[in-house]
N, C-alpha and C positions, 0 to 999 in steps of 0.2 A: 635475513633479508629476503631470501627466496620465498618464504612463507608469505610475507607482506605483498610481494609482487603478484603471487598467485591469488591472494585474497582480493587485491585490487582488480585483477582481471575478472574474477567472478562478480564483484560489485559492479564493474562497468557493463558486463553482460546483462545482469539483472536490471540495472538502471536503464539500459537501452531497450530492454524488453518491456518494461513497465511504463517508462516515460514516453518513448517513441510509439510503443504499442503497434497496432496493426497498420498504421499509416505507412511505415517504412519496411516492416518485416512481416512476412506471412508465417505465422506459427501454426503448425498443423494441430488440429483438434480432432478427437474421435468423431466418427460419423454418428449422426443421430437424426431423429425425426421428432418435431414438436407435436405432441399429442393434444395438449391443451395449454392455454395461456391465461394468466390473470394479470392484473396490474402490477403484482409484486413478484411473481415467479412463473416458471414454465414446468410442465410435466414433459419429460423427454424419453424417447425410446432409443437406447444406445445399442450400437452393434458391439460384438465382442471386441475386446482390446487386449493387448499385451502390456504388462507393466514390469518395470524393474523396481524392486522394493527392498527396504531394509527396516528392521525393528530396532528401535533405540529405547533403552530403559533410562528415561530421564523425564524432566518436566516438559511442558508444552513447548516453550521457546527453545530450550536447549536441544530437545529432540529434533525439532525442525532444522536447526543449524547444523547439528552433527550429521543428520541423515542427508541433508542437501550436499554436504561436502563428499560423502561416500558415493551418492548416486551421480553427482556431477563428475566425479573422477571416472566412474564407469562410462558415462556417455561421451566424455572428452578423450577416451582412448585407452583407459586401463581395463582392457578386455582382450580376449583371445579370438581373433578372426581366424577361421580355419579355411584354408584353401587346399584342395587336393591337387597335387602336381602329377601329371601323367609322366610315366617313365617307360623305357623300352621293355622292362620286365613287368611282371604282374604285381610288383610291390608298389604300394601307394605311400607317399610321404606327406605328412601334414606339416605346414609351415605356420608358426605362430606369429601373427602381426597384430597391430592394434588398429581399431577402426573407430572414427568419430561418428557418433549418432546424433542426428539433428535434434534440437531442443523442441519439445512438444508441450502441449497443455492438455489436461490439467496436471498439477502436482497435488496429490492428496495426502492429508495427514489424518490418520484414523486412530482413535483411542484404542489401546490394547490392554491386555491384563496388567502388564507392568510397563508403562511407557506408551510409545506410539509406533505405529506402522506408517512409514512414509513411502509413497509410490510416485514414480515418474511414468507417464504414459509413453509407450514406445511408438515410433512412426509406423503407419499401417503397411509400409512396404515390407516389413519384416514378418516372419512367422516364428514359431517356437524353434524350428529347425534352422532358420537363417540368422537369427539374432545372435550377435557375438556372445560367447561365454564370458561371464565376469571372472576376473582374476581374484577379486576380493570375495571371500566366502560369505561375507555379510550381505552381499547383493544376491537376491533371488529373482528369477524370472518366472512369471506366472501369467496364465491366460484368465481373464475375467469374462464370464459369459455375457450374452446380451441381457440387458436389464432395463427397468423403468426407474427413472430418477427425477425427483423434484429438485429444481435448480433455482436458487435464490442468489442474486448478484448484488454485491455492494462494493464500494471502494473505500479506501482509507488505510489506516495502519493495520498491521497484523500482530495481534497479541491475543493471549488466551482470554482475557477479559472481554475484548471487543468481539471475539468469536462467540463467546457464550451469550453476549447481549444480542448479537445478530441471529444466533441459532434460536434463542427464545422467541424473538419476533417472528422468525420464519415458522417455527412450530405452531405459534398462535394463529398465523394466517392459514396454515394447512388444516388445523383443527376447526377453525371458523368455517372453512369450505368443505368440511367432512372428509378430509383426506388423511 
């Protein structure tokens, strides 16, 4: 029963994020500058970002579902926040607590050798030194350097078939424009 309650909470969070959108919630996105724009896509220059990521060896849909649970568990508090407590002696003591991390966008799912690598972008207030350490060994923290990205936005369902169709359309647009 606890599993279904937890799943219901995740569904409600996702529902509110996608249905309500930015009208009621401000979800942090990585900093970027638009270099150029077409009617179908943008070329953006992104600042460096931190990601929490996990690799899942499974098919497209199952990888996304499994990875989401692992990464959501991390940002909802399954991590080790480290605080140094001053004492009268020179000994420092570390206290393990958990810290909730704000939900950010984007969530990336990247094809890997066997399965998929799924990434949650971390809030910009954190650095590699201040981001809580994951308790789950499957969660890795990594910094991604500044980069240039072509961005194509579409709405609707999320499936491997739909992704492939949209990717094909996007690649055709980029090729037509010599990118």
